[in-house]
C-alpha positions in Angstrom: 179.2 45.7 107.5 180.5 43.4 104.6 183.5 44.1 102.4 183.5 47.2 100.0 185.1 46.5 96.6 185.6 49.4 94.1 185.7 47.9 90.4 188.3 49.3 88.2 187.8 50.0 84.7 189.4 47.0 83.2 187.6 44.8 85.4 184.3 46.3 83.9 185.6 46.0 80.5 186.0 42.2 81.0 182.7 41.7 82.6 181.1 43.5 79.6 183.4 41.4 77.2 184.5 44.4 75.4 186.6 43.2 72.4 190.5 43.7 72.8 189.7 44.5 76.5 188.6 41.0 77.5 191.8 39.2 77.6 190.9 38.2 81.3 187.0 37.7 81.2 187.1 34.2 82.7 189.1 35.4 85.7 187.0 38.5 86.2 183.7 36.7 85.8 184.9 34.0 88.3 185.7 36.5 91.0 182.8 38.6 90.4 180.5 35.5 91.0 182.5 34.6 94.2 182.3 38.1 95.6 178.4 38.2 94.9 178.1 35.1 96.7 180.0 36.2 99.7 177.9 39.3 99.9 180.5 41.9 99.1 179.0 45.1 98.0 180.7 46.0 94.9 181.1 49.8 93.7 181.3 50.9 90.0 183.0 54.2 90.0 181.7 57.0 87.7 185.1 57.3 86.0 185.0 53.5 85.3 181.6 54.0 83.5 183.0 56.9 81.4 186.2 55.2 80.4 184.3 52.0 79.5 182.0 54.1 77.4 185.0 55.6 75.8 186.3 52.0 74.9 183.1 50.8 73.4 182.9 53.9 71.2 186.2 52.6 69.5 184.2 49.3 68.4 183.3 49.3 65.1 180.0 48.2 63.3 177.0 46.7 64.9 179.0 45.5 67.8 179.3 48.9 69.1 175.7 49.1 69.8 175.5 45.7 71.2 178.1 46.5 73.9 176.7 49.8 74.5 173.4 48.2 75.3 175.1 45.7 77.7 176.7 48.5 79.5 173.3 50.3 79.9 171.5 47.1 81.1 174.3 46.4 83.4 174.0 49.9 84.9 170.2 49.8 85.2 170.4 46.6 87.2 172.8 48.4 89.4 170.9 51.4 89.9 167.6 49.4 90.2 169.4 47.3 93.0 168.8 44.2 91.2 172.4 43.2 91.1 175.3 42.9 93.6 176.7 46.1 92.7 175.9 49.9 92.6 177.6 53.2 91.8 179.7 55.2 94.1 177.1 58.2 94.2 180.0 60.4 94.0 179.0 63.8 92.6 181.6 65.2 90.2 180.8 68.8 91.2 183.2 71.6 91.7 184.1 70.6 95.1 185.0 67.0 93.8 187.3 68.4 91.1 188.7 71.1 93.4 189.8 68.4 95.9 191.2 66.3 93.2 193.2 69.3 91.6 194.4 71.3 94.5 194.5 68.7 97.4 192.8 69.5 100.6 195.6 70.9 102.4 196.3 73.1 99.8 200.0 72.3 99.7 200.4 71.1 96.0 197.9 69.4 93.6 196.9 65.8 94.3 196.3 65.2 90.9 199.7 66.4 89.7 201.4 64.3 92.3 199.5 61.2 91.4 200.2 61.6 87.6 204.0 62.5 88.5 204.0 59.0 90.4 202.9 57.2 87.1 199.2 56.9 88.0 196.7 58.3 85.2 194.0 60.8 85.7 191.4 58.0 85.4 193.1 56.0 88.4 193.6 59.2 90.3 189.9 60.0 90.0 188.9 56.3 91.0 191.0 56.7 94.2 189.7 60.0 95.0 186.2 58.7 94.5 187.0 55.8 96.8 188.2 58.1 99.4 185.2 60.3 99.3 182.9 57.3 99.7 184.4 56.3 102.8 183.9 59.7 104.2 180.3 59.9 103.0 179.4 56.6 104.1 181.1 57.0 107.4 182.3 53.3 107.2 183.7 51.9 110.5 187.5 51.9 110.3 187.6 48.2 110.5 185.5 47.8 107.3 187.8 46.6 104.3 187.5 49.2 101.5 189.3 47.5 98.4 190.1 48.5 94.8 189.9 45.5 92.6 191.7 46.0 89.2 193.3 44.0 86.5 196.5 44.5 84.8 195.9 46.6 81.5 196.3 44.5 78.5 198.1 47.8 77.1 201.8 47.5 78.0 203.2 50.7 79.2 206.8 49.8 79.8 209.2 47.6 77.7 212.9 46.4 78.4 215.8 47.4 76.4 215.4 44.1 74.5 211.9 44.9 73.4 210.0 42.4 75.5 206.7 43.9 76.5 206.8 43.4 80.3 203.5 42.7 81.9 202.1 44.6 84.8 202.0 42.6 88.1 199.2 40.0 88.4 196.0 41.0 89.9 195.8 41.0 93.4 193.3 41.6 96.2 194.8 44.6 97.6 195.0 45.4 101.3 192.7 48.1 102.4 194.3 51.5 101.3 196.5 53.1 104.0 194.5 56.5 104.8 194.9 58.1 101.2 196.6 61.4 101.8 194.5 64.4 101.9 197.5 66.5 101.5 200.8 65.9 99.9 203.9 64.0 101.1 206.5 66.9 101.4 209.5 64.5 102.4 209.0 62.2 99.4 208.9 65.1 96.9 211.6 67.0 98.7 213.7 64.0 97.9 212.5 63.5 94.3 213.5 67.1 93.7 217.0 66.7 95.6 217.4 63.6 93.4 217.6 61.1 95.9 214.4 59.4 95.2 214.0 60.2 91.5 211.6 57.3 90.9 210.2 56.7 94.2 206.5 57.0 94.9 205.3 58.5 98.3 205.0 55.9 101.0 201.2 56.0 101.0 201.2 55.3 97.3 203.8 52.5 97.4 201.6 50.5 99.8 198.5 51.0 97.9 199.7 50.9 94.4 202.6 48.3 94.7 200.1 45.7 95.9 197.5 45.6 93.1 195.7 48.8 93.5 196.7 50.4 90.2 199.8 48.5 89.5 203.5 49.1 90.0 206.2 49.4 87.3 206.9 45.8 86.3 210.1 44.1 87.2 212.0 42.0 84.4 210.6 38.3 84.7 213.0 36.2 86.7 215.0 33.4 85.0 212.8 30.7 83.8 209.9 33.0 84.0 207.3 33.2 81.1 207.4 35.8 78.6 203.9 37.5 78.6 203.6 38.1 74.9 199.8 38.1 74.2 200.9 36.7 70.9 204.7 36.9 70.2 204.9 39.6 67.5 204.6 43.1 68.8 200.9 44.5 68.9 201.8 46.8 65.8 201.9 43.8 63.5 199.5 41.4 65.3 196.0 41.1 63.8 193.2 40.5 66.5 192.0 36.7 65.4 195.7 35.7 65.1 196.7 37.3 68.2 194.0 35.3 70.0 195.2 32.0 68.5 198.5 32.5 70.1 197.5 34.2 73.4 198.6 32.7 76.8 194.5 32.6 77.7 193.8 30.6 74.4 196.6 28.2 75.0 195.3 27.4 78.5 192.0 26.7 76.9 193.4 24.4 74.6 195.2 22.7 77.3 192.2 22.2 79.3 190.4 20.8 76.3 193.0 18.3 75.6 193.1 17.3 79.5 189.5 16.9 79.7 189.2 14.7 76.6 192.1 12.3 77.9 190.3 12.2 81.3 186.8 11.4 79.6 188.7 8.5 77.6 190.3 7.1 80.7 186.5 7.3 82.5 185.0 5.6 79.5 187.4 2.7 79.8 186.9 2.4 83.5 190.5 3.4 84.3 189.4 6.5 86.5 186.1 7.4 88.4 183.6 8.5 86.0 182.2 11.2 88.5 185.6 13.1 88.2 185.0 14.3 84.7 182.2 16.8 85.1 183.9 18.7 88.0 187.2 19.1 86.0 185.2 19.9 82.7 183.5 22.7 84.7 186.6 24.1 86.1 187.5 27.5 84.3 190.9 27.6 82.7 193.5 29.2 85.0 194.6 32.7 84.4 197.9 33.6 82.7 198.9 35.4 85.9 198.3 32.6 88.2 200.3 30.1 86.1 203.0 32.5 86.0 203.0 33.0 89.7 203.2 29.1 90.3 205.8 28.7 87.7 208.1 30.9 89.6 208.4 28.3 91.9 208.0 25.1 90.0 210.1 26.3 86.9 207.8 24.0 85.0 204.9 25.3 82.9 202.7 22.4 82.8 203.0 21.5 86.3 202.2 25.3 87.3 199.1 24.9 85.0 198.0 21.8 86.4 198.3 23.2 89.8 196.6 26.6 89.1 193.7 24.4 87.4 193.3 22.1 90.1 192.7 25.4 92.5 189.7 26.1 90.2 188.1 22.7 90.3 185.5 22.0 92.8 186.1 19.2 94.6 189.7 19.8 94.1 190.3 16.1 94.7 188.8 15.4 91.2 191.8 17.1 89.8 193.9 14.1 90.8 193.0 12.3 87.8 194.0 15.0 85.3 197.0 14.4 83.3 196.7 10.7 84.2 199.5 8.7 82.4 200.5 11.5 80.5 203.9 13.4 80.1 204.1 17.2 79.5 204.6 16.8 75.8 201.6 14.8 75.3 199.6 17.9 76.3 202.2 20.4 74.6 202.3 18.9 71.4 198.6 18.0 70.8 197.5 21.5 71.9 200.3 23.0 69.6 198.7 21.2 66.9 195.4 22.9 67.4 197.1 26.2 67.4 198.9 25.4 64.1 195.6 24.3 62.7 193.8 27.4 63.7 196.6 29.7 62.5 196.7 27.9 59.0 192.8 28.2 58.6 193.3 32.1 59.2 196.2 32.2 56.8 194.5 30.2 54.1 191.6 32.6 54.2 194.0 35.5 53.8 195.7 33.8 51.1 192.5 33.2 49.2 191.7 36.7 49.4 195.1 37.9 48.2 194.9 35.5 45.4 191.6 36.8 44.4 192.8 40.3 44.6 195.8 39.5 42.3 193.6 37.7 39.8 191.3 40.6 39.5 194.1 43.1 39.1 195.7 40.8 36.4 192.5 40.5 34.5 191.9 44.3 34.6 195.2 45.0 33.1 195.5 42.3 30.6 195.5 44.7 27.8 197.7 47.2 29.5 200.8 47.4 27.5 204.0 48.2 29.3 207.9 47.5 28.8 209.1 44.1 30.4 212.2 44.5 32.1 215.1 41.9 32.6 217.9 42.8 34.8 216.1 46.2 35.3 216.7 46.9 31.6 214.0 47.4 28.8 213.5 44.2 27.2 210.3 43.3 25.2 206.8 44.9 25.3 204.5 43.1 27.6 201.4 43.6 29.5 201.1 44.5 33.3 198.5 41.8 33.8 200.9 39.2 32.8 203.3 40.1 35.6 200.4 40.1 38.1 199.3 36.7 36.8 202.6 35.3 37.7 202.5 36.6 41.2 198.6 35.4 41.6 199.8 31.9 40.5 203.0 31.8 42.7 200.9 32.7 45.8 198.2 30.3 44.7 200.9 27.6 44.8 202.1 28.6 48.1 198.6 28.5 49.4 198.2 25.0 48.2 201.4 23.8 49.7 200.1 25.4 53.0 197.0 23.2 52.8 199.0 20.4 52.5 201.3 21.3 55.2 198.1 21.7 57.6 197.8 18.1 57.5 201.4 17.3 58.2 201.0 19.2 61.8 197.4 18.2 62.5 198.9 15.3 64.7 197.9 14.2 68.2 200.6 12.6 70.3 199.2 11.1 73.7 201.7 8.1 74.3 203.4 8.9 77.5 207.2 9.5 78.6 209.0 8.1 75.8 206.1 7.4 73.3 205.7 3.6 74.4 202.3 3.9 76.0 203.9 2.7 79.1 201.1 4.0 81.5 198.4 5.2 79.1 196.3 3.0 76.6 196.5 3.9 72.9 192.7 4.3 72.9 193.1 7.4 74.9 195.2 9.0 72.1 192.8 7.9 69.5 189.8 9.3 71.6 191.5 12.7 71.9 192.6 12.7 68.2 189.1 11.9 66.9 187.3 14.5 69.3 189.8 17.4 68.0 190.1 16.4 64.4 193.6 15.3 64.5 195.4 12.3 63.4 197.2 10.1 65.9 200.9 10.1 65.5 202.1 7.0 63.9 205.2 7.0 66.1 206.6 9.3 68.5 209.0 9.5 71.3 208.5 12.1 73.9 207.6 14.3 71.2 206.5 14.3 67.6 209.4 14.8 65.1 209.6 18.4 64.1 209.8 17.7 60.4 206.3 18.5 59.8 206.5 21.8 61.9 209.6 22.7 60.1 207.9 22.3 56.6 205.1 24.5 58.0 207.2 27.4 58.8 209.2 26.9 55.5 205.8 27.3 53.6 205.2 30.4 55.5 208.3 31.8 54.6 207.5 31.1 50.9 204.0 32.9 51.2 205.9 35.9 52.9 208.3 36.0 50.0 205.7 36.1 47.4 204.4 39.0 49.3 207.7 40.4 49.0 208.0 39.8 45.3 204.6 41.7 45.1 206.0 44.6 47.2 209.3 44.6 45.0 207.4 45.1 42.0 205.5 48.2 43.4 208.6 49.7 44.9 210.5 49.6 41.6 207.2 50.8 40.0 207.1 53.8 42.3 210.6 55.2 41.8 210.7 58.8 40.4 212.4 57.5 37.1 209.7 55.1 36.5 206.1 56.3 38.2 204.2 53.4 36.7 202.7 52.3 40.1 201.9 53.9 43.4 200.7 52.9 46.6 197.4 54.5 47.7 198.3 58.0 49.6 195.6 59.4 51.8 194.8 63.3 51.8 196.1 63.7 55.1 199.2 61.2 54.8 202.7 62.6 55.2 205.7 61.1 53.5 208.6 62.8 55.2 209.3 65.1 58.3 211.5 67.1 56.1 210.5 66.9 52.6 206.8 67.7 52.1 206.9 66.3 48.4 207.6 62.9 49.4 205.3 59.9 48.5 207.1 56.9 49.6 206.3 53.3 49.2 206.3 52.6 53.1 203.7 49.7 53.0 206.0 47.7 50.4 209.1 48.6 52.4 207.3 47.2 55.4 206.4 43.8 53.7 210.1 43.7 52.7 211.2 43.9 56.2 208.7 41.6 57.8 209.2 39.1 55.1 212.8 38.8 56.6 211.3 38.2 60.0 209.3 35.2 58.7 212.3 33.8 56.7 214.7 34.1 59.7 212.5 31.5 61.5 213.1 28.7 59.1 216.5 27.5 60.4 215.9 27.7 63.9 212.8 25.6 63.7 214.4 23.2 61.2 217.1 22.7 63.8 214.7 21.3 66.3 214.6 18.2 64.2 217.8 16.5 65.7 217.1 16.2 69.3 219.0 14.1 72.0 217.8 10.6 72.0 213.9 10.6 73.0 213.8 14.1 73.5 215.7 17.1 74.9 214.0 20.7 75.4 216.3 22.5 73.0 213.3 23.1 70.4 210.9 24.4 73.0 212.1 28.0 73.5 212.8 28.2 69.7 209.1 27.4 69.0 207.6 29.7 71.7 209.2 32.6 69.7 209.5 31.3 66.0 206.0 29.9 65.5 203.8 32.8 66.9 206.1 35.2 65.0 206.1 33.5 61.8 202.2 32.8 61.9 201.4 36.5 63.3 203.9 38.1 60.8 202.7 36.0 57.7 199.0 36.9 58.7 199.7 40.6 58.8 201.7 40.5 55.5 198.6 38.8 53.8 196.6 41.3 54.8 198.8 44.4 54.1 199.7 43.0 50.6 195.9 42.7 49.9 195.3 46.0 51.0 198.1 47.3 48.8 196.9 45.5 45.7 193.2 46.6 46.1 194.5 50.3 46.4 197.1 50.4 43.8 197.4 53.1 41.3 198.4 52.1 37.9 199.4 54.7 35.4 198.7 53.3 32.0 199.8 56.3 30.1 203.1 56.5 31.9 203.7 52.8 31.0 203.3 53.5 27.5 205.5 56.5 27.6 208.3 54.5 29.3 207.7 51.7 26.6 208.4 54.5 24.0 211.3 56.2 25.9 214.1 53.7 24.7 213.3 54.7 21.1 212.0 51.2 20.0 214.9 49.1 21.4 212.4 46.9 23.0 211.5 45.5 19.5 215.0 44.2 18.7 214.1 40.6 19.1 211.5 40.6 16.3 213.8 42.6 14.1 216.5 40.0 14.7 214.0 37.1 13.6 213.0 39.2 10.5 216.5 39.6 9.2 217.1 35.8 9.8 213.9 35.1 7.8 215.4 37.3 5.1 218.1 34.8 4.8 220.9 36.3 6.8 222.9 34.1 9.2 222.0 34.5 12.8 225.4 35.9 13.5 225.0 38.6 10.7 221.6 39.5 11.6 222.6 39.9 15.3 225.6 42.1 14.2 223.4 44.5 12.3 220.7 44.6 14.7 223.2 45.3 17.5 225.0 48.0 15.8 221.8 50.0 15.1 220.8 49.4 18.8 224.2 50.7 20.0 223.9 53.8 18.1 220.2 54.4 19.4 221.6 54.0 23.0 224.5 56.5 22.2 222.7 58.9 20.3 219.0 58.9 21.2 218.2 58.3 17.6 215.1 56.3 17.0 215.9 52.6 16.6 213.9 52.2 13.4 216.0 55.0 12.1 219.5 53.6 12.9 218.4 50.2 11.8 217.3 51.6 8.3 220.9 53.0 8.0 222.7 50.0 9.0 220.6 47.8 6.7 221.3 50.4 3.7 225.0 50.3 4.7 224.9 46.5 4.3 223.0 46.5 1.1 220.0 44.9 2.5 216.4 45.7 2.0 213.4 44.6 4.3 209.7 45.4 3.3 208.6 48.3 5.2 205.3 46.9 6.2 207.0 43.6 7.7 209.2 45.9 9.6 206.5 47.9 10.9 204.9 44.7 12.3 208.0 44.0 14.3 207.8 47.4 15.8 203.9 46.8 16.9 203.9 46.3 20.7 200.6 44.2 20.6 202.3 41.5 18.3 204.3 40.6 21.6 201.4 39.7 23.7 199.2 38.1 21.1 199.4 34.6 22.6 198.7 35.3 26.1 195.1 34.7 25.8 195.3 31.1 27.5 197.3 32.5 30.4 194.5 34.9 31.1 191.8 32.2 30.7 193.7 30.1 33.2 194.0 33.3 35.4 190.4 33.8 35.2 189.6 30.2 36.4 192.2 30.8 39.4 190.1 30.2 42.6 
């Protein structure tokens, strides 16, 4: 009988291309086709179908139905025997659950033991289903019965340093040793005695440690890759930007660059034309396979080329890949594509935030409030004026980012020291044109990092303007001010100890993350000076700094826009705060009125200040103390003219052109 393979939930999700659970779709599809070709019988466990349905239920919008239909169609093919897979035929009846819960020898619960050994209930059910299938079908003992799984994209362990440690690469597991029908008393006795606190039973160690369900990962060895899936932690990574910086996408871009270079060589007659299509058809290698080879080579590009060659049929065609190139030809050109993709996402986010700020500013062009300098009441203003300032600031940053995009859209394919010693400049031109890049006017082994450093600096500016928006809201939400407030949901909580709290947590998060973006500027800037034609000191910096800067800025733009669109503005409180200082905010116009009456500026300032200080000290209205000071000095001011100085709208009458410019801001 041919080999029998059970499909784990993660395999099914990748084959169905379920969003956020499809990071290894190419690998899954390739192996699925290979197994089908070999006549392998593939079994879809019932629990995998249930868990896949749960994942699909988390998708939003019309895509949920589309993926649901795909799952149903997939299963119908399997049940109708028109596909190389079927279901296990397991019946989840009382006997099944009793065996799973109680164990067959009745010593302790099999389910509890599996979960205690870091195996989820779903995984436990799959293994139990697999064992019952073996018994029900009465497979010959020599028939391989395997469980194919892919490491979960959701990390379950992290190191003290905060790195997301990946599960081990997927493997074709050995046939499970007879999965235990009872328990493993010695192992559990040792656990209870403290001698094997984290050990698994022997049967589980053999089955799980070699790819069946996945063993707790070990730290990556020296020189090993950091499986980041996008550098920033998932909490602050939005899907599209995370995809740009994923290992899978990076290898897709590497393949694209290498195919174009090979194509250019073939067009020039430098390599056989017939090698292009086999290389083009070869799927990108998986990150796990590249990582595995890199443990030996300690060189990521060589590991990639070897892994990709393994996917090429015939493999001999891969001999011409990377012909005449050096690693940085590939790395810098593909990085340019990542930077462009990231920039386009950031520009779209910046456009949306500029529009949100513009709309808010126009909405509050007549909302009077007190302007503050040094945190102290200054003159009357309108809230829309302050918002307009932030809108134009972000628009300028966006425009600088658009210009910085051109600075990083550079292709470099000129060989080991940039002298085109083993590669024709026409290859570089061909690749650049196909990718929408500009050939580097000059390069050594790498493109000088001034363009990339400028790009990161502009991202820091964008992030810092987002922080300026957040800071305005944080000050406005203080209890003593209460002019602004972040949106606060009905079920939201502000404090675990103080139920009354409504904290500006989004604004504070923006302030904290802006520091992360700014922190990348100097390390990337220091990648400009390298030894001679190149050293590698910039590489490790950029692997962390560039994804972190892009992912965090992308998140900041989205969070700031959400904050602006949901912002609560208390107009009445703004007016009350203006009035709370007793009219002191009108002192500048009073000063000018006195000068126009004929007083020297020094005398006018002295009278106005004496009245203002009395208002500060006593709380008496400024207009009252001013009248008393003017009387004491033998001065008389027309009451109507003085009243004009105390009219808030007088101070913002000339802002019309500012709002006209704001309305035209795109």
